[in-house]
C-alpha positions in Angstrom: 9.6 -38.4 -59.2 7.6 -41.0 -57.3 3.9 -40.8 -56.4 2.9 -38.0 -58.7 -0.6 -36.8 -58.0 -0.7 -34.1 -60.6 1.4 -33.9 -63.8 1.3 -31.2 -66.4 3.4 -32.6 -69.3 4.3 -30.1 -72.1 1.1 -28.0 -71.6 0.7 -25.1 -73.9 -2.1 -22.5 -74.2 -2.9 -19.6 -76.5 -6.0 -17.5 -76.1 -7.8 -15.7 -79.0 -6.1 -12.5 -80.0 -7.3 -9.1 -78.7 -7.2 -7.6 -82.2 -8.3 -9.4 -85.4 -5.3 -10.4 -87.5 -2.7 -10.1 -84.7 -1.7 -13.5 -83.2 -2.0 -13.7 -79.5 1.3 -14.6 -77.6 1.2 -18.0 -76.0 -0.1 -17.9 -72.4 1.9 -21.1 -71.6 5.0 -22.4 -73.4 5.0 -26.2 -72.9 4.9 -26.2 -69.1 6.0 -29.5 -67.5 5.2 -29.6 -63.6 4.8 -32.5 -61.3 3.2 -32.4 -57.8 3.9 -35.3 -55.5 1.1 -36.8 -53.2 0.8 -34.7 -50.1 3.0 -31.9 -51.4 2.1 -28.2 -51.5 3.6 -26.6 -54.6 3.3 -22.7 -54.8 3.3 -21.3 -58.3 4.5 -17.7 -58.2 5.2 -15.0 -60.7 4.1 -11.5 -61.8 0.7 -10.7 -63.2 0.1 -12.2 -66.6 2.8 -14.9 -66.4 0.3 -17.8 -66.8 0.1 -19.0 -63.2 -3.8 -18.8 -62.9 -4.1 -20.3 -66.4 -2.1 -23.2 -65.3 -4.4 -23.8 -62.3 -7.5 -23.4 -64.4 -6.2 -26.0 -66.8 -5.7 -28.5 -64.0 -9.2 -27.7 -62.7 -10.7 -28.2 -66.2 -11.9 -24.7 -66.6 -9.6 -24.3 -69.5 -8.5 -26.8 -72.1 -4.8 -26.8 -73.2 -3.9 -26.5 -76.8 -1.1 -29.1 -76.4 0.3 -31.4 -73.8 -1.4 -33.4 -71.1 -2.8 -33.1 -67.6 -2.8 -36.3 -65.4 -4.4 -36.5 -62.0 -3.7 -39.7 -59.9 -2.4 -41.3 -63.1 -5.6 -40.6 -65.0 -5.4 -38.4 -68.2 -7.8 -35.5 -67.9 -8.2 -34.8 -71.6 -11.9 -34.1 -72.0 -12.8 -34.8 -68.4 -15.2 -32.1 -67.1 -14.3 -30.1 -63.9 -16.8 -31.9 -61.6 -15.3 -35.3 -62.5 -11.7 -34.4 -61.7 -11.7 -34.8 -58.0 -10.3 -31.3 -57.3 -11.6 -28.5 -55.3 -10.8 -24.8 -56.0 -10.6 -21.8 -53.6 -10.9 -18.6 -55.5 -9.5 -15.1 -54.9 -13.0 -13.6 -54.9 -14.6 -16.2 -52.5 -17.5 -17.0 -55.1 -20.1 -17.5 -52.3 -23.9 -17.5 -53.0 -25.2 -14.3 -51.3 -28.7 -15.8 -50.5 -27.3 -18.9 -48.7 -26.0 -19.3 -45.1 -22.5 -20.5 -44.6 -23.8 -24.0 -43.8 -25.8 -24.1 -47.1 -22.8 -22.9 -49.1 -20.6 -25.6 -47.7 -23.2 -28.3 -48.1 -24.0 -27.3 -51.7 -21.3 -29.4 -53.5 -22.3 -32.4 -51.4 -26.0 -31.8 -52.1 -25.2 -31.7 -55.9 -23.7 -35.2 -55.5 -26.8 -36.5 -53.8 -25.3 -37.1 -50.4 -28.0 -37.6 -47.7 -28.8 -34.7 -45.4 -27.4 -36.3 -42.3 -24.1 -37.1 -43.9 -23.9 -33.5 -45.3 -24.5 -32.1 -41.9 -21.8 -34.1 -40.3 -19.3 -33.2 -43.0 -20.0 -29.6 -42.6 -19.7 -29.6 -38.9 -16.3 -31.4 -39.1 -15.0 -28.9 -41.6 -16.3 -25.9 -39.5 -14.6 -27.3 -36.4 -11.4 -27.7 -38.4 -11.6 -24.0 -39.5 -13.1 -22.7 -36.2 -16.2 -21.2 -37.8 -19.0 -23.2 -36.1 -20.6 -19.9 -34.9 -20.7 -18.5 -38.5 -22.8 -21.4 -40.0 -26.1 -19.6 -39.8 -24.8 -16.3 -41.3 -24.9 -15.2 -44.9 -21.8 -13.8 -46.8 -22.9 -10.2 -46.2 -22.6 -10.7 -42.6 -19.1 -12.1 -42.7 -15.8 -10.3 -42.7 -13.3 -11.0 -45.6 -11.4 -13.6 -43.5 -14.5 -15.3 -42.5 -15.7 -15.5 -46.1 -12.4 -17.1 -47.1 -12.7 -19.6 -44.4 -16.2 -20.6 -45.6 -14.8 -20.9 -49.1 -12.1 -23.2 -47.8 -14.8 -25.1 -45.9 -16.7 -25.7 -49.1 -13.6 -27.2 -50.6 -12.7 -29.3 -47.6 -16.1 -31.1 -47.3 -15.6 -32.6 -50.7 -12.4 -34.4 -49.5 -10.9 -34.0 -53.0 -7.5 -35.5 -54.2 -6.3 -32.1 -55.1 -6.9 -28.5 -53.6 -6.4 -25.6 -55.9 -5.8 -22.1 -54.4 -6.1 -19.2 -56.8 -4.6 -16.1 -55.0 -6.9 -16.8 -52.0 -5.4 -14.0 -49.8 -5.3 -11.1 -52.3 -8.5 -9.5 -51.0 -7.4 -9.5 -47.3 -5.6 -6.8 -45.4 -1.9 -7.5 -44.5 -2.3 -8.7 -40.9 -5.2 -11.0 -41.8 -3.2 -12.4 -44.7 -0.6 -13.6 -42.3 -3.1 -15.3 -40.1 -4.9 -17.1 -43.0 -1.6 -18.0 -44.6 -0.6 -19.8 -41.4 -4.0 -21.5 -41.2 -3.9 -22.7 -44.9 -0.4 -24.2 -44.4 -1.4 -26.1 -41.2 -4.7 -27.1 -42.7 -3.3 -28.7 -45.9 -0.6 -30.6 -43.9 -3.1 -31.7 -41.3 -5.3 -33.2 -44.0 -2.3 -34.7 -45.9 -3.6 -33.0 -48.9 -2.0 -32.3 -52.3 -2.2 -28.7 -53.3 -1.3 -26.2 -56.0 -1.3 -22.7 -54.6 -1.0 -19.7 -57.0 0.2 -16.2 -55.8 2.2 -13.3 -56.8 3.4 -12.8 -53.2 6.9 -14.0 -52.5 6.2 -14.3 -48.7 3.3 -16.6 -49.3 5.6 -18.7 -51.7 8.5 -18.9 -49.2 6.4 -19.7 -46.0 3.9 -22.2 -47.5 5.6 -24.2 -50.1 7.3 -27.6 -50.1 8.5 -26.5 -53.5 8.1 -23.2 -55.5 7.5 -23.0 -59.2 8.6 -19.7 -60.5 6.9 -18.5 -63.8 7.5 -15.6 -66.2 5.8 -14.9 -69.6 4.3 -18.3 -69.7 7.3 -20.3 -68.9 8.5 -22.2 -65.9 11.9 -20.9 -64.9 12.6 -23.0 -61.8 10.9 -25.6 -59.6 12.8 -26.2 -56.3 12.6 -25.9 -52.5 12.2 -22.4 -51.1 15.7 -22.4 -49.8 17.2 -23.5 -53.2 15.1 -20.9 -55.1 16.3 -18.2 -52.7 20.0 -19.2 -52.5 20.5 -20.7 -55.9 18.1 -18.9 -58.3 18.2 -20.2 -61.8 17.9 -16.7 -63.4 18.4 -13.1 -62.3 14.6 -12.7 -62.6 14.1 -15.6 -60.0 16.6 -14.0 -57.8 15.0 -10.5 -57.8 11.4 -11.7 -57.6 11.9 -13.7 -54.3 13.1 -11.7 -51.4 12.4 -8.3 -49.8 14.3 -6.0 -50.2 15.0 -7.4 -53.5 18.4 -8.7 -54.6 20.9 -6.2 -55.9 22.0 -6.7 -59.6 25.2 -4.9 -60.3 26.6 -4.7 -63.9 30.0 -6.3 -64.0 32.9 -7.2 -66.3 35.8 -9.6 -66.2 39.3 -8.2 -65.7 42.0 -10.8 -65.5 41.4 -12.9 -62.4 38.6 -10.6 -61.1 35.0 -9.9 -61.7 34.6 -6.1 -61.3 31.3 -4.5 -60.4 31.8 -0.8 -59.9 34.1 -0.4 -56.9 33.7 -4.1 -55.9 36.0 -6.9 -57.0 35.2 -10.6 -56.7 37.5 -13.5 -57.5 36.8 -14.9 -61.0 35.3 -18.4 -61.0 36.9 -21.1 -63.1 35.6 -21.8 -66.5 34.3 -19.6 -69.5 32.2 -16.6 -68.6 29.7 -14.5 -70.7 31.0 -11.3 -72.1 28.5 -9.3 -70.0 27.8 -10.2 -66.3 25.6 -9.1 -63.5 26.5 -9.7 -59.8 23.6 -10.6 -57.6 23.9 -9.6 -54.0 21.2 -10.1 -51.3 20.6 -7.0 -49.1 21.5 -9.1 -46.0 25.0 -9.7 -47.5 25.8 -6.0 -47.7 27.8 -4.7 -44.8 28.2 -1.1 -43.5 30.9 0.1 -41.1 34.1 1.9 -40.5 36.1 -1.4 -39.8 35.0 -3.2 -43.1 38.0 -4.4 -45.1 38.1 -4.3 -48.9 35.0 -2.2 -49.2 34.3 1.1 -50.9 33.1 4.5 -49.6 29.4 5.2 -50.1 26.6 7.6 -49.1 23.4 6.6 -47.6 20.5 8.0 -49.6 17.6 6.4 -47.9 16.7 4.8 -44.6 13.6 2.7 -43.9 13.4 1.7 -40.1 11.0 -1.2 -39.7 11.7 -2.2 -36.1 13.1 -5.7 -36.3 15.3 -4.5 -39.3 16.3 -1.4 -41.1 16.6 -1.1 -44.9 19.1 1.3 -46.4 20.0 2.4 -49.9 23.6 3.3 -50.3 25.1 5.0 -53.3 28.6 3.8 -54.2 30.0 5.6 -57.3 27.3 5.0 -59.9 25.7 2.0 -58.2 23.0 1.9 -55.7 22.8 -1.0 -53.2 20.1 -2.1 -51.0 21.2 -3.2 -47.5 19.2 -4.9 -44.7 20.5 -4.2 -41.2 19.3 -5.5 -37.8 17.0 -3.5 -35.5 16.8 0.3 -35.4 20.1 1.0 -37.0 22.0 4.3 -36.2 22.9 5.2 -39.7 21.1 8.3 -41.2 20.5 9.6 -44.7 23.6 11.5 -45.9 26.1 9.5 -43.8 29.3 8.4 -45.6 30.1 4.8 -44.8 32.3 2.0 -45.8 30.4 -0.7 -47.8 31.4 -4.3 -48.6 29.6 -7.2 -50.1 29.9 -10.9 -49.1 31.8 -12.3 -52.2 31.3 -15.8 -51.0 27.5 -15.4 -51.3 27.4 -13.2 -54.3 25.9 -14.8 -57.5 26.9 -14.3 -61.2 24.3 -14.1 -63.9 24.6 -13.8 -67.7 23.5 -10.2 -68.5 22.2 -11.4 -71.9 19.1 -13.4 -72.8 17.3 -15.0 -69.9 19.8 -14.0 -67.3 20.9 -17.6 -66.4 23.0 -18.1 -63.4 26.6 -18.7 -64.2 
């Protein structure tokens, strides 16, 4: 990969055990991850998967037990955080309550000994970029959550670092504001031509912000790919179910001759050897309801969630329950008996054993 700005090569980390005599499980298992210059990579996964630890190791707030971190071709072993040319935006804002927004944004420049006039100019430019000029004389207690996060981003921007690190910056905001700030962050990073690592557990942030997504679980990197590739060609069943809402259906299946059979559904068997136990992955948008559906099975609708632009349904077909995603305010109601089919061409097969690798 050309022009790597950040490279984690075989990075591992183990924290002290919670109980004496019991070894702590590794927080990171030999993570290898490269970020190209000008790229925004989103690291996503459930709580405790190691994504924030990965970010903190890049920032220099944690030291790895093994492996190396390189920024702009320079090894970071033993390099303190202030000398790494990175800026971090935290989930909790980390703003000094006694300072004004201007003083907060100026602080990292003041610590570097930048003259007052240059500091003021840098803060004014960042404030204009973030549209927070009117907030510069206010203290954090006088700001809303969204305004505090913009000030925190401004403090990072004024440093003009090589790499921006975002540690779940939207988690403390309400849903509507998260959408607004998410859009602003994406536009801002690309306008600056910045390199960024962005950590979140939210699949919507990952899909909408990322040039590439790194999906983690239990300290391991499962897949690094574009949002479309991760969504359409997930490396494992976990990746498939973690990204997407409603989440992907996983149907237990078996091979019968030339068919893969999942309950009442039959899919053509692909060429080549298959695991003894399979799961069929079906996205909700690839579940179809209707009387005219061919090759389907009878099912009963057990739940309906009308959301306006789309309606989510849960359909019970034999012993299986499938989530479906329908357009608009759909006419189906709970208790309706319908014909259900799945798009076999878009269905995915996973090994039901081990890590759930895609077949």
